[in-house]
VMD Tcl script that builds the backbone (N, CA, C; Angstrom):
set m [mol new atoms 258]
animate dup $m
set s [atomselect $m all]
$s set {name element resname resid chain x y z} {
  {N N MET 1 A 99.489 89.523 97.051}
  {CA C MET 1 A 100.796 89.464 97.671}
  {C C MET 1 A 100.948 88.103 98.354}
  {N N GLU 2 A 102.087 87.490 98.161}
  {CA C GLU 2 A 102.402 86.216 98.797}
  {C C GLU 2 A 102.609 86.430 100.302}
  {N N VAL 3 A 102.047 85.540 101.097}
  {CA C VAL 3 A 102.183 85.620 102.548}
  {C C VAL 3 A 103.473 84.905 102.956}
  {N N PRO 4 A 104.309 85.555 103.771}
  {CA C PRO 4 A 105.554 84.920 104.196}
  {C C PRO 4 A 105.306 83.649 105.012}
  {N N THR 5 A 106.056 82.609 104.697}
  {CA C THR 5 A 106.050 81.377 105.482}
  {C C THR 5 A 107.497 80.972 105.712}
  {N N ARG 6 A 107.715 80.184 106.728}
  {CA C ARG 6 A 109.073 79.716 107.035}
  {C C ARG 6 A 109.620 78.875 105.872}
  {N N ALA 7 A 108.786 77.978 105.328}
  {CA C ALA 7 A 109.238 77.118 104.224}
  {C C ALA 7 A 109.624 77.950 103.005}
  {N N ARG 8 A 108.820 78.943 102.688}
  {CA C ARG 8 A 109.114 79.785 101.509}
  {C C ARG 8 A 110.342 80.649 101.776}
  {N N LEU 9 A 110.529 81.123 103.011}
  {CA C LEU 9 A 111.723 81.893 103.343}
  {C C LEU 9 A 112.966 81.029 103.124}
  {N N GLU 10 A 112.886 79.772 103.526}
  {CA C GLU 10 A 114.013 78.866 103.318}
  {C C GLU 10 A 114.299 78.679 101.831}
  {N N GLN 11 A 113.250 78.588 101.008}
  {CA C GLN 11 A 113.431 78.462 99.555}
  {C C GLN 11 A 114.096 79.717 98.980}
  {N N LEU 12 A 113.622 80.881 99.398}
  {CA C LEU 12 A 114.215 82.127 98.902}
  {C C LEU 12 A 115.669 82.248 99.339}
  {N N THR 13 A 115.949 81.872 100.591}
  {CA C THR 13 A 117.315 81.934 101.104}
  {C C THR 13 A 118.219 80.995 100.322}
  {N N GLU 14 A 117.729 79.796 100.030}
  {CA C GLU 14 A 118.508 78.842 99.229}
  {C C GLU 14 A 118.820 79.433 97.849}
  {N N ALA 15 A 117.824 80.053 97.239}
  {CA C ALA 15 A 118.030 80.643 95.918}
  {C C ALA 15 A 119.034 81.794 95.980}
  {N N LEU 16 A 118.922 82.623 96.994}
  {CA C LEU 16 A 119.810 83.787 97.113}
  {C C LEU 16 A 121.252 83.397 97.447}
  {N N THR 17 A 121.414 82.309 98.180}
  {CA C THR 17 A 122.762 81.903 98.599}
  {C C THR 17 A 123.328 80.810 97.705}
  {N N ALA 18 A 122.674 80.564 96.584}
  {CA C ALA 18 A 123.117 79.532 95.636}
  {C C ALA 18 A 123.247 78.177 96.322}
  {N N GLY 19 A 122.345 77.909 97.257}
  {CA C GLY 19 A 122.296 76.626 97.919}
  {C C GLY 19 A 123.241 76.429 99.083}
  {N N CYS 20 A 124.112 77.405 99.355}
  {CA C CYS 20 A 125.084 77.217 100.432}
  {C C CYS 20 A 124.535 77.645 101.794}
  {N N GLY 21 A 123.434 78.404 101.811}
  {CA C GLY 21 A 122.823 78.823 103.065}
  {C C GLY 21 A 123.569 79.899 103.829}
  {N N ALA 22 A 124.613 80.454 103.244}
  {CA C ALA 22 A 125.450 81.448 103.929}
  {C C ALA 22 A 124.831 82.839 103.834}
  {N N VAL 23 A 123.852 83.102 104.702}
  {CA C VAL 23 A 123.172 84.400 104.703}
  {C C VAL 23 A 124.172 85.531 104.936}
  {N N GLU 24 A 125.187 85.283 105.780}
  {CA C GLU 24 A 126.173 86.331 106.082}
  {C C GLU 24 A 126.964 86.753 104.854}
  {N N ALA 25 A 126.939 85.959 103.784}
  {CA C ALA 25 A 127.661 86.305 102.560}
  {C C ALA 25 A 126.819 87.163 101.607}
  {N N LEU 26 A 125.552 87.363 101.927}
  {CA C LEU 26 A 124.683 88.177 101.076}
  {C C LEU 26 A 124.984 89.654 101.261}
  {N N PRO 27 A 124.594 90.480 100.283}
  {CA C PRO 27 A 124.718 91.930 100.464}
  {C C PRO 27 A 123.907 92.358 101.692}
  {N N PRO 28 A 124.310 93.447 102.351}
  {CA C PRO 28 A 123.660 93.878 103.600}
  {C C PRO 28 A 122.140 93.988 103.521}
  {N N GLN 29 A 121.603 94.536 102.452}
  {CA C GLN 29 A 120.148 94.708 102.363}
  {C C GLN 29 A 119.440 93.356 102.382}
  {N N LEU 30 A 120.012 92.372 101.702}
  {CA C LEU 30 A 119.377 91.056 101.670}
  {C C LEU 30 A 119.544 90.322 102.998}
  {N N ARG 31 A 120.691 90.481 103.647}
  {CA C ARG 31 A 120.884 89.902 104.989}
  {C C ARG 31 A 119.839 90.452 105.946}
  {N N TYR 32 A 119.658 91.769 105.889}
  {CA C TYR 32 A 118.681 92.435 106.744}
  {C C TYR 32 A 117.275 91.905 106.464}
  {N N ALA 33 A 116.942 91.733 105.189}
  {CA C ALA 33 A 115.611 91.261 104.821}
  {C C ALA 33 A 115.381 89.834 105.324}
  {N N VAL 34 A 116.352 88.950 105.149}
  {CA C VAL 34 A 116.212 87.572 105.629}
  {C C VAL 34 A 116.044 87.562 107.143}
  {N N THR 35 A 116.877 88.317 107.839}
  {CA C THR 35 A 116.823 88.374 109.296}
  {C C THR 35 A 115.495 88.957 109.786}
  {N N GLY 36 A 115.054 90.025 109.155}
  {CA C GLY 36 A 113.803 90.678 109.556}
  {C C GLY 36 A 112.589 89.798 109.342}
  {N N VAL 37 A 112.504 89.141 108.197}
  {CA C VAL 37 A 111.368 88.256 107.930}
  {C C VAL 37 A 111.412 87.063 108.883}
  {N N SER 38 A 112.595 86.533 109.126}
  {CA C SER 38 A 112.726 85.410 110.050}
  {C C SER 38 A 112.268 85.805 111.453}
  {N N ALA 39 A 112.649 86.986 111.906}
  {CA C ALA 39 A 112.226 87.461 113.233}
  {C C ALA 39 A 110.712 87.628 113.287}
  {N N TYR 40 A 110.132 88.168 112.243}
  {CA C TYR 40 A 108.680 88.326 112.181}
  {C C TYR 40 A 107.995 86.962 112.256}
  {N N LEU 41 A 108.476 86.003 111.460}
  {CA C LEU 41 A 107.878 84.672 111.457}
  {C C LEU 41 A 108.010 83.997 112.823}
  {N N THR 42 A 109.135 84.199 113.488}
  {CA C THR 42 A 109.322 83.647 114.828}
  {C C THR 42 A 108.299 84.229 115.788}
  {N N ALA 43 A 108.088 85.531 115.719}
  {CA C ALA 43 A 107.095 86.178 116.590}
  {C C ALA 43 A 105.707 85.602 116.338}
  {N N VAL 44 A 105.364 85.422 115.081}
  {CA C VAL 44 A 104.049 84.867 114.738}
  {C C VAL 44 A 103.948 83.424 115.233}
  {N N GLU 45 A 104.988 82.627 115.002}
  {CA C GLU 45 A 104.987 81.218 115.417}
  {C C GLU 45 A 104.882 81.069 116.933}
  {N N GLU 46 A 105.462 82.004 117.665}
  {CA C GLU 46 A 105.432 81.945 119.131}
  {C C GLU 46 A 104.186 82.591 119.720}
  {N N GLY 47 A 103.343 83.146 118.860}
  {CA C GLY 47 A 102.109 83.754 119.333}
  {C C GLY 47 A 102.291 85.130 119.945}
  {N N ALA 48 A 103.434 85.756 119.694}
  {CA C ALA 48 A 103.676 87.101 120.215}
  {C C ALA 48 A 102.758 88.087 119.503}
  {N N PRO 49 A 102.349 89.131 120.215}
  {CA C PRO 49 A 101.520 90.136 119.553}
  {C C PRO 49 A 102.311 90.832 118.446}
  {N N VAL 50 A 101.749 90.837 117.266}
  {CA C VAL 50 A 102.412 91.448 116.117}
  {C C VAL 50 A 101.567 92.630 115.671}
  {N N THR 51 A 102.162 93.808 115.691}
  {CA C THR 51 A 101.436 95.006 115.300}
  {C C THR 51 A 101.350 95.107 113.781}
  {N N GLY 52 A 100.446 95.924 113.329}
  {CA C GLY 52 A 100.318 96.177 111.894}
  {C C GLY 52 A 101.599 96.749 111.312}
  {N N HIS 53 A 102.283 97.571 112.093}
  {CA C HIS 53 A 103.534 98.178 111.648}
  {C C HIS 53 A 104.598 97.105 111.412}
  {N N LEU 54 A 104.705 96.175 112.348}
  {CA C LEU 54 A 105.685 95.099 112.223}
  {C C LEU 54 A 105.363 94.224 111.019}
  {N N ARG 55 A 104.095 93.919 110.839}
  {CA C ARG 55 A 103.671 93.108 109.700}
  {C C ARG 55 A 103.961 93.844 108.399}
  {N N GLY 56 A 103.703 95.131 108.370}
  {CA C GLY 56 A 103.974 95.919 107.169}
  {C C GLY 56 A 105.453 95.914 106.812}
  {N N ASN 57 A 106.300 96.048 107.834}
  {CA C ASN 57 A 107.748 96.005 107.593}
  {C C ASN 57 A 108.165 94.644 107.058}
  {N N ALA 58 A 107.646 93.582 107.654}
  {CA C ALA 58 A 107.991 92.232 107.217}
  {C C ALA 58 A 107.557 91.991 105.779}
  {N N LEU 59 A 106.380 92.481 105.413}
  {CA C LEU 59 A 105.911 92.309 104.039}
  {C C LEU 59 A 106.784 93.080 103.049}
  {N N ALA 60 A 107.235 94.262 103.441}
  {CA C ALA 60 A 108.132 95.032 102.567}
  {C C ALA 60 A 109.464 94.302 102.393}
  {N N LEU 61 A 109.999 93.746 103.475}
  {CA C LEU 61 A 111.243 92.981 103.384}
  {C C LEU 61 A 111.039 91.732 102.531}
  {N N TRP 62 A 109.884 91.110 102.678}
  {CA C TRP 62 A 109.539 89.920 101.895}
  {C C TRP 62 A 109.573 90.242 100.402}
  {N N GLU 63 A 108.991 91.359 100.039}
  {CA C GLU 63 A 108.983 91.755 98.625}
  {C C GLU 63 A 110.405 92.036 98.124}
  {N N THR 64 A 111.260 92.564 98.982}
  {CA C THR 64 A 112.662 92.777 98.617}
  {C C THR 64 A 113.320 91.444 98.288}
  {N N LEU 65 A 113.070 90.431 99.112}
  {CA C LEU 65 A 113.650 89.108 98.871}
  {C C LEU 65 A 113.116 88.494 97.579}
  {N N ARG 66 A 111.818 88.572 97.384}
  {CA C ARG 66 A 111.226 88.011 96.165}
  {C C ARG 66 A 111.765 88.704 94.918}
  {N N ALA 67 A 111.888 90.015 94.976}
  {CA C ALA 67 A 112.410 90.752 93.826}
  {C C ALA 67 A 113.863 90.365 93.553}
  {N N ALA 68 A 114.641 90.168 94.596}
  {CA C ALA 68 A 116.046 89.797 94.419}
  {C C ALA 68 A 116.165 88.424 93.771}
  {N N VAL 69 A 115.325 87.495 94.188}
  {CA C VAL 69 A 115.365 86.150 93.605}
  {C C VAL 69 A 114.963 86.202 92.136}
  {N N ASP 70 A 114.000 87.043 91.804}
  {CA C ASP 70 A 113.524 87.160 90.428}
  {C C ASP 70 A 114.434 87.999 89.542}
  {N N SER 71 A 115.411 88.676 90.129}
  {CA C SER 71 A 116.287 89.567 89.380}
  {C C SER 71 A 117.333 88.775 88.593}
  {N N PRO 72 A 117.460 89.077 87.296}
  {CA C PRO 72 A 118.500 88.392 86.516}
  {C C PRO 72 A 119.903 88.873 86.894}
  {N N ALA 73 A 119.984 89.987 87.611}
  {CA C ALA 73 A 121.281 90.566 87.969}
  {C C ALA 73 A 121.683 90.219 89.398}
  {N N LEU 74 A 121.116 89.143 89.949}
  {CA C LEU 74 A 121.449 88.750 91.312}
  {C C LEU 74 A 122.933 88.440 91.412}
  {N N PRO 75 A 123.653 89.191 92.265}
  {CA C PRO 75 A 125.089 88.919 92.393}
  {C C PRO 75 A 125.313 87.620 93.158}
  {N N PRO 76 A 126.394 86.909 92.838}
  {CA C PRO 76 A 126.679 85.690 93.606}
  {C C PRO 76 A 127.033 86.051 95.039}
  {N N PRO 77 A 126.763 85.159 95.996}
  {CA C PRO 77 A 127.127 85.448 97.388}
  {C C PRO 77 A 128.632 85.628 97.526}
  {N N ARG 78 A 129.018 86.545 98.409}
  {CA C ARG 78 A 130.441 86.729 98.699}
  {C C ARG 78 A 130.898 85.563 99.546}
  {N N THR 79 A 132.147 85.214 99.445}
  {CA C THR 79 A 132.675 84.177 100.324}
  {C C THR 79 A 133.513 84.857 101.384}
  {N N ALA 80 A 133.292 84.450 102.618}
  {CA C ALA 80 A 134.054 85.033 103.736}
  {C C ALA 80 A 135.407 84.364 103.809}
  {N N PRO 81 A 136.443 85.126 104.098}
  {CA C PRO 81 A 137.761 84.516 104.256}
  {C C PRO 81 A 137.751 83.512 105.393}
  {N N VAL 82 A 138.542 82.479 105.280}
  {CA C VAL 82 A 138.631 81.466 106.330}
  {C C VAL 82 A 139.023 82.124 107.630}
  {N N GLY 83 A 138.314 81.802 108.699}
  {CA C GLY 83 A 138.615 82.371 110.001}
  {C C GLY 83 A 137.995 83.738 110.246}
  {N N ALA 84 A 137.251 84.266 109.279}
  {CA C ALA 84 A 136.639 85.592 109.444}
  {C C ALA 84 A 135.499 85.500 110.453}
  {N N ALA 85 A 135.311 86.565 111.185}
  {CA C ALA 85 A 134.208 86.641 112.163}
  {C C ALA 85 A 132.906 86.698 111.415}
  {N N ARG 86 A 131.874 86.043 111.983}
  {CA C ARG 86 A 130.554 86.042 111.336}
  {C C ARG 86 A 129.583 86.837 112.117}
}
mol reanalyze $m
mol bondsrecalc $m
mol representation Tube
mol addrep $m
């Protein structure tokens, strides 16, 4: 299993958002996965105690992101209407 890193998360996010970086335009499950892995990585980077449960959740979310990037049926990101709340 690939270990989550900030650099790799950025690569996956770029692939999922077609280079625009608009995580808020992703489907809810993928937004949640990006946010969850990012929060986990922040905790690790800051030296916060990370439980096995938290690590397990982050790894499951990581696999969701990897599978989505590898999926030929990846839907294009939605575009938010101008002025829409984020």
